VOVEXVO-482678 format. One record per atom (N, C-alpha, C): atom name; y, z, x; residue number from 1. Coordinates in Angstrom, 3 decimals. Each point is the difference from the previous one (the first is absolute). Example, Ala and Ser with C-alpha at 12.3 -4.5 7.8 and 13.67 -1.06 7.14 Angstrom:
# residues 2
N  -5.690  7.800  13.190  1
CA  1.190  0.000  -0.890  1
C  1.200  0.000  0.900  1
N  1.050  -0.720  -0.350  2
CA  1.190  0.060  0.820  2
C  1.090  0.730  -0.770  2
# end
This chain:
# residues 149
N  125.011  128.090  138.305  1
CA  -0.715  -0.266  0.725  1
C  -1.487  0.393  -0.032  1
N  -1.804  -0.787  0.053  2
CA  -0.772  0.367  -0.764  2
C  -0.804  -1.418  0.508  2
N  -1.033  0.688  0.378  3
CA  -1.312  -1.413  0.289  3
C  0.332  -1.638  -0.830  3
N  0.091  -0.833  0.726  4
CA  -0.317  -0.895  0.959  4
C  1.113  0.343  1.002  4
N  1.276  0.740  -0.321  5
CA  0.962  -0.484  1.807  5
C  -0.437  1.231  0.865  5
N  0.225  0.675  -0.583  6
CA  -0.615  1.332  0.793  6
C  -0.756  0.608  -0.247  6
N  -0.539  0.973  0.544  7
CA  -1.481  1.451  0.467  7
C  0.606  0.267  -0.601  7
N  -0.596  -0.241  -1.691  8
CA  0.654  1.534  -0.552  8
C  -0.704  -0.374  -1.384  8
N  -0.985  0.547  -0.622  9
CA  -0.306  -0.591  -0.826  9
C  0.753  0.002  -1.851  9
N  0.778  0.863  0.279  10
CA  0.850  0.101  -0.917  10
C  1.818  -0.082  -0.301  10
N  0.570  -0.457  -0.081  11
CA  1.145  0.172  0.028  11
C  0.642  1.551  0.333  11
N  0.970  0.079  0.838  12
CA  0.626  1.553  -0.276  12
C  0.761  0.372  -0.474  12
N  1.007  -1.323  -1.369  13
CA  0.819  -0.349  -0.385  13
C  -0.904  -0.671  -0.393  13
N  0.605  -0.406  -1.851  14
CA  -0.767  -0.542  -0.845  14
C  0.722  -0.031  -1.816  14
N  -0.062  -0.569  -0.604  15
CA  0.712  -0.256  -1.553  15
C  -1.223  -0.507  -0.720  15
N  -0.728  0.959  -1.129  16
CA  -0.856  -0.919  -0.895  16
C  1.033  -1.622  -0.300  16
N  -0.915  -0.934  -0.362  17
CA  1.003  -1.261  0.008  17
C  0.281  0.378  -1.454  17
N  -0.415  0.860  -0.979  18
CA  0.910  -0.127  -1.923  18
C  1.135  0.400  -0.179  18
N  0.210  0.862  1.597  19
CA  1.884  0.615  0.463  19
C  0.194  -0.977  0.617  19
N  -0.510  -0.576  0.917  20
CA  0.318  -1.361  1.116  20
C  1.207  -0.589  -1.663  20
N  -1.170  -0.683  -0.668  21
CA  1.264  -1.037  -1.374  21
C  0.206  0.743  -0.428  21
N  0.338  1.092  -0.488  22
CA  1.064  0.979  -1.020  22
C  1.114  -0.159  0.835  22
N  0.151  -0.248  1.493  23
CA  0.816  0.540  0.913  23
C  0.578  -1.639  -0.082  23
N  -0.608  -1.584  0.239  24
CA  0.559  -0.397  0.437  24
C  -0.038  -1.045  -1.595  24
N  0.893  0.234  -0.379  25
CA  -0.775  -0.262  -2.274  25
C  1.519  -1.362  0.169  25
N  0.346  -1.058  0.534  26
CA  1.713  -0.910  0.271  26
C  -1.452  -0.983  0.100  26
N  -0.049  -0.824  -0.845  27
CA  -0.250  -1.324  0.587  27
C  0.211  -0.992  0.835  27
N  -0.834  -0.688  0.679  28
CA  0.615  -0.810  1.211  28
C  -0.235  1.116  1.482  28
N  -0.347  0.639  -0.647  29
CA  0.568  1.076  1.800  29
C  -1.134  -0.166  1.010  29
N  0.916  -0.560  1.152  30
CA  -1.156  -0.795  0.467  30
C  -0.959  1.792  1.271  30
N  0.914  1.114  -0.168  31
CA  -0.673  1.207  -0.170  31
C  -1.499  0.357  0.057  31
N  -0.375  -0.500  -1.659  32
CA  -0.994  0.147  -0.526  32
C  0.827  0.025  -2.027  32
N  -0.866  -0.728  0.531  33
CA  0.106  -0.495  -2.397  33
C  -0.969  -0.598  0.150  33
N  -0.256  -0.410  -1.872  34
CA  -1.025  0.009  -0.693  34
C  0.430  -1.446  -1.078  34
N  -0.308  -0.622  0.339  35
CA  0.772  -1.526  -0.435  35
C  -0.579  -0.206  -2.125  35
N  0.393  0.085  -0.914  36
CA  -0.956  -0.162  -1.580  36
C  -0.884  -0.929  0.673  36
N  -0.946  0.322  0.667  37
CA  -1.502  -0.606  -0.010  37
C  -0.994  0.766  0.695  37
N  1.088  1.595  0.057  38
CA  -1.473  0.504  0.742  38
C  0.272  0.436  1.371  38
N  0.863  -1.550  1.050  39
CA  -0.151  -0.577  1.014  39
C  1.141  1.126  1.081  39
N  -1.151  0.547  1.370  40
CA  0.638  1.107  0.293  40
C  1.033  -0.597  0.998  40
N  0.811  0.569  0.757  41
CA  1.009  -1.209  1.401  41
C  0.467  1.338  0.264  41
N  -0.835  0.333  1.559  42
CA  1.176  0.686  0.209  42
C  -0.096  0.032  1.979  42
N  0.837  0.485  0.581  43
CA  0.689  -0.092  1.462  43
C  -0.401  1.427  0.450  43
N  -0.488  0.727  -0.645  44
CA  0.131  1.069  0.210  44
C  -0.511  0.889  -0.155  44
N  -1.010  -0.332  -0.646  45
CA  -1.641  0.373  0.091  45
C  -1.056  0.049  -0.741  45
N  -1.332  0.425  0.924  46
CA  -1.235  -1.287  0.069  46
C  -1.233  1.389  -0.280  46
N  -0.852  -0.785  -0.602  47
CA  -1.306  0.821  -0.510  47
C  0.015  0.799  -1.403  47
N  1.024  -0.775  -0.637  48
CA  0.429  0.740  -1.090  48
C  -0.952  0.471  -1.120  48
N  -1.904  -0.930  0.248  49
CA  -0.699  1.012  -0.455  49
C  -0.598  1.013  -0.258  49
N  0.145  0.349  1.034  50
CA  -0.665  1.392  1.070  50
C  0.885  1.368  -0.988  50
N  -0.730  1.161  0.994  51
CA  0.552  1.007  -0.314  51
C  1.174  -0.038  0.836  51
N  0.198  -0.839  1.057  52
CA  1.075  0.372  1.122  52
C  0.947  -1.500  0.240  52
N  0.859  0.455  -1.046  53
CA  0.606  -2.128  0.537  53
C  0.795  0.916  1.113  53
N  -0.099  -1.347  0.912  54
CA  0.507  -0.282  1.108  54
C  1.638  -0.598  0.190  54
N  0.953  0.747  0.250  55
CA  1.550  -0.256  0.366  55
C  -0.837  -1.147  1.665  55
N  0.945  -0.634  -0.550  56
CA  -0.232  -1.852  0.976  56
C  1.288  -0.622  0.242  56
N  1.388  1.160  -0.163  57
CA  0.934  -0.950  -0.441  57
C  0.546  0.250  2.346  57
N  -1.334  1.380  0.744  58
CA  0.696  -0.691  1.117  58
C  -0.405  -0.627  0.654  58
N  0.127  -0.837  1.011  59
CA  -0.792  -1.164  0.896  59
C  -0.842  1.020  1.302  59
N  -1.014  0.328  -0.170  60
CA  -0.886  -0.177  0.755  60
C  -0.358  -0.646  1.141  60
N  0.217  0.526  0.826  61
CA  -0.651  -1.061  1.780  61
C  -0.708  0.768  0.674  61
N  -1.234  -1.483  0.464  62
CA  -1.483  0.292  0.221  62
C  0.010  -0.595  1.257  62
N  -1.046  0.038  0.744  63
CA  -0.475  -0.609  1.217  63
C  -0.212  -1.717  -1.059  63
N  0.534  -0.528  1.232  64
CA  -0.066  -1.471  -0.400  64
C  -1.421  -0.620  0.868  64
N  -1.132  -0.495  -1.050  65
CA  -0.807  -0.137  -0.852  65
C  -0.346  -1.031  1.597  65
N  -1.227  0.462  0.636  66
CA  -0.529  -0.124  0.672  66
C  0.683  -0.496  1.852  66
N  1.184  1.505  -0.209  67
CA  0.730  0.242  1.108  67
C  -0.366  1.130  0.585  67
N  0.117  -0.399  1.432  68
CA  -0.519  0.930  1.021  68
C  0.258  1.970  0.709  68
N  0.429  -0.536  -1.018  69
CA  1.591  1.742  0.002  69
C  -0.188  0.015  -1.095  69
N  0.706  1.506  -0.179  70
CA  0.437  0.285  -1.432  70
C  1.223  0.356  0.257  70
N  1.237  -0.610  0.620  71
CA  1.204  0.628  0.217  71
C  1.024  0.305  -1.147  71
N  -0.821  -0.768  -1.815  72
CA  0.408  0.247  -1.013  72
C  -0.417  -0.031  -1.446  72
N  -0.598  1.651  0.633  73
CA  -0.709  0.552  -0.504  73
C  0.391  1.252  -1.246  73
N  0.984  -0.536  -0.816  74
CA  0.662  1.349  -0.587  74
C  -1.079  0.439  -1.546  74
N  -0.449  -0.855  -0.014  75
CA  -1.340  0.893  -1.174  75
C  -0.871  1.371  0.267  75
N  0.207  0.235  1.177  76
CA  -0.655  1.214  0.303  76
C  0.969  1.020  -0.037  76
N  1.343  0.409  0.054  77
CA  0.505  1.008  -0.442  77
C  -0.856  0.508  -1.761  77
N  -0.069  1.805  0.280  78
CA  -0.492  0.714  -0.348  78
C  0.671  0.802  -1.874  78
N  1.626  -0.543  0.420  79
CA  0.590  0.886  -0.884  79
C  1.117  -1.147  -0.674  79
N  0.878  0.274  -1.783  80
CA  1.038  -0.388  0.311  80
C  0.862  -0.328  0.939  80
N  0.969  -0.981  0.412  81
CA  1.141  0.106  -0.033  81
C  1.325  -0.296  -0.100  81
N  0.728  0.413  0.624  82
CA  1.224  0.601  -0.956  82
C  0.756  -1.263  0.942  82
N  1.073  -0.610  -0.689  83
CA  0.644  -1.713  0.552  83
C  0.725  -0.140  -1.244  83
N  1.006  -0.346  0.203  84
CA  1.105  -0.968  -1.029  84
C  0.036  -1.185  0.059  84
N  0.202  -0.180  -1.574  85
CA  0.281  -1.776  -0.040  85
C  0.979  -0.801  -0.967  85
N  0.444  -0.627  0.263  86
CA  1.064  -0.553  -0.341  86
C  0.590  0.041  -1.512  86
N  -1.484  0.059  -0.535  87
CA  0.726  0.351  -1.218  87
C  0.568  1.217  -0.524  87
N  -0.614  0.917  0.820  88
CA  0.029  0.945  -0.064  88
C  1.883  0.924  0.218  88
N  0.339  -0.825  1.188  89
CA  1.625  -0.115  0.446  89
C  1.066  -0.396  -1.308  89
N  -1.014  -1.657  -0.463  90
CA  0.793  0.028  -0.849  90
C  0.190  0.798  -1.339  90
N  -0.876  1.029  -0.009  91
CA  0.393  0.812  -1.370  91
C  0.235  0.915  0.581  91
N  0.687  0.354  1.479  92
CA  0.605  1.235  0.204  92
C  1.608  -0.418  -0.362  92
N  0.191  -1.470  0.264  93
CA  1.273  -0.264  0.134  93
C  0.293  0.026  -1.674  93
N  -1.278  -0.292  -0.557  94
CA  0.948  -0.923  -0.963  94
C  0.426  2.317  -0.735  94
N  -1.094  0.479  0.062  95
CA  -0.126  1.211  -0.950  95
C  1.138  1.117  0.800  95
N  0.857  -0.725  1.197  96
CA  0.966  0.585  0.861  96
C  1.517  -0.566  -1.133  96
N  -0.045  -1.166  -0.188  97
CA  1.176  -0.701  -0.399  97
C  -0.022  0.251  -0.932  97
N  -1.097  0.329  -1.530  98
CA  0.727  0.433  -1.432  98
C  -0.334  1.073  0.597  98
N  0.027  1.435  0.208  99
CA  0.562  0.743  0.826  99
C  1.634  0.962  -0.100  99
N  -0.209  -1.232  1.313  100
CA  1.882  -0.162  -0.136  100
C  0.742  -1.034  -0.941  100
N  -0.535  -0.312  -0.793  101
CA  0.627  -0.176  -1.194  101
C  0.229  -1.571  0.038  101
N  -0.267  -0.844  0.484  102
CA  -0.179  -1.138  0.305  102
C  -1.573  -0.424  -0.735  102
N  -0.477  0.214  -1.623  103
CA  -1.100  -0.511  -0.308  103
C  0.107  -1.963  -0.422  103
N  1.214  -0.454  1.202  104
CA  -0.055  -1.236  -0.657  104
C  -0.934  -1.093  1.264  104
N  0.411  0.533  1.397  105
CA  -1.229  -0.004  0.735  105
C  -0.649  -0.152  0.330  105
N  -0.349  1.130  -0.670  106
CA  -1.758  1.397  0.465  106
C  -0.489  -1.003  -1.165  106
N  0.102  -0.683  -0.932  107
CA  -0.845  -0.812  -0.759  107
C  -0.496  -1.523  0.382  107
N  1.353  0.421  0.024  108
CA  -0.517  -1.227  1.613  108
C  -0.957  -0.496  0.736  108
N  0.266  1.053  0.790  109
CA  -0.965  0.802  1.008  109
C  -1.877  -0.325  -0.384  109
N  -0.049  -0.088  -1.528  110
CA  -0.868  0.577  -0.703  110
C  -0.535  -0.597  -0.387  110
N  1.295  -1.410  -1.103  111
CA  -0.786  -0.851  0.168  111
C  0.019  -1.460  0.712  111
N  -0.162  1.334  1.315  112
CA  -0.130  -1.687  1.404  112
C  -1.916  0.189  -0.096  112
N  -0.118  1.396  0.296  113
CA  -0.993  0.617  -0.081  113
C  -1.009  -0.385  -0.700  113
N  0.432  0.156  -1.851  114
CA  -0.842  -0.440  -0.999  114
C  -0.131  -1.467  -0.448  114
N  0.529  -1.499  1.305  115
CA  -0.038  -0.744  -0.023  115
C  -1.245  -0.278  0.606  115
N  0.221  0.772  1.178  116
CA  -1.019  -0.090  1.204  116
C  -1.826  -0.138  -0.499  116
N  0.291  0.986  -1.293  117
CA  -1.592  0.290  -1.290  117
C  0.432  -1.294  -0.418  117
N  1.133  -0.898  -0.309  118
CA  -0.868  -1.063  -1.005  118
C  0.758  1.323  -1.223  118
N  0.317  0.652  -0.141  119
CA  0.880  0.467  -0.971  119
C  1.208  -0.465  -0.746  119
N  -0.086  -0.040  -1.035  120
CA  1.817  -0.310  -0.600  120
C  0.929  1.199  0.230  120
N  0.506  0.394  0.435  121
CA  1.339  0.068  0.122  121
C  0.114  1.345  -1.196  121
N  1.101  0.903  0.491  122
CA  0.198  0.965  -1.145  122
C  1.254  -0.077  -0.122  122
N  -0.135  0.213  -1.437  123
CA  1.573  -0.645  -0.580  123
C  1.068  1.753  0.547  123
N  1.904  0.555  0.006  124
CA  0.259  0.244  -0.181  124
C  0.371  1.092  -0.616  124
N  -0.984  0.064  -0.850  125
CA  0.142  1.168  -1.359  125
C  -1.179  1.483  0.866  125
N  -0.901  -0.915  1.216  126
CA  -0.585  1.056  0.309  126
C  0.115  1.199  0.294  126
N  -0.498  0.709  0.504  127
CA  0.157  1.247  -0.118  127
C  -0.545  0.452  1.961  127
N  1.016  -0.678  0.590  128
CA  0.050  -0.514  1.970  128
C  -1.588  1.252  0.485  128
N  0.895  0.765  -0.325  129
CA  -1.015  0.889  1.150  129
C  -1.410  0.740  -0.204  129
N  -0.288  -0.138  -1.784  130
CA  -1.188  -0.252  -0.602  130
C  -0.994  -1.373  0.613  130
N  0.394  -0.889  -0.171  131
CA  -0.377  -1.675  0.963  131
C  -0.457  0.709  0.776  131
N  1.572  0.343  1.294  132
CA  -0.872  0.307  1.038  132
C  -0.731  0.309  0.431  132
N  -0.355  1.348  -0.537  133
CA  -1.330  0.781  -0.497  133
C  -1.289  -0.467  0.194  133
N  0.395  -0.899  -1.018  134
CA  -1.530  -0.458  -1.299  134
C  -0.602  -0.921  1.380  134
N  1.269  -0.831  0.762  135
CA  -0.376  -1.375  1.168  135
C  -1.098  0.935  1.103  135
N  1.226  1.449  0.516  136
CA  -0.488  0.781  1.295  136
C  -1.730  0.459  -0.323  136
N  0.198  -0.502  -1.339  137
CA  -1.791  1.550  -0.438  137
C  -1.253  -1.484  0.131  137
N  0.801  -1.378  -0.317  138
CA  -0.850  -0.956  0.027  138
C  -0.231  -0.803  2.002  138
N  0.638  0.419  0.294  139
CA  0.237  -0.983  0.974  139
C  -0.216  1.216  1.166  139
N  -0.497  1.834  0.094  140
CA  -0.033  0.420  0.583  140
C  -1.416  0.904  -0.110  140
N  -0.175  -0.752  -1.268  141
CA  -1.515  0.338  -0.346  141
C  -0.977  0.074  1.012  141
N  -0.735  1.387  0.724  142
CA  -1.271  0.483  0.543  142
C  0.510  -0.170  1.404  142
N  1.470  0.612  0.193  143
CA  0.714  -0.636  1.174  143
C  0.283  2.386  0.215  143
N  -0.595  0.925  1.007  144
CA  0.255  0.823  0.066  144
C  1.031  0.798  -0.312  144
N  -0.117  0.938  -0.649  145
CA  0.783  1.018  -0.042  145
C  1.138  -0.595  -1.101  145
N  -0.038  -1.207  -1.362  146
CA  0.499  -0.561  -0.504  146
C  -0.988  0.781  -1.191  146
N  -0.765  -0.341  -0.481  147
CA  -1.090  0.437  -1.003  147
C  -0.691  -1.135  -0.853  147
N  -0.289  0.568  -0.383  148
CA  -0.707  -1.409  -1.293  148
C  -0.602  0.235  -0.805  148
N  1.334  0.838  -0.612  149
CA  0.616  0.305  -1.810  149
C  1.379  -0.451  -0.219  149
# end
């Protein structure tokens, strides 16, 4: 995160826009996609034309305009915050099921997550573990400790 969300000129974690486009390469992916006309749609990123695209998949709580107190000033933190999201738990559960041999249930969980992102279901013929890792990269991109590549 960076300005204007927090008082930091450049974000600590960022990835170039062209890398974002290569990672999120499925049409209609609501996390990030570019349609046939070149229109960008993204709920995970903003400021894509700058040197430092911003991760905006995390809701930022700030003070209410005109409020006399600053009880909800979450925008003043200075470092990335470690947290887990429901998507991360679904991917962990899918991976566990796949490793234990229940690839059908693992694929169902993965497709549940993909459906939430407006993506097509994966067929039963895919390598489920590989697909889980692809989705994990997309869902957790930018989370400290996960890595950007």
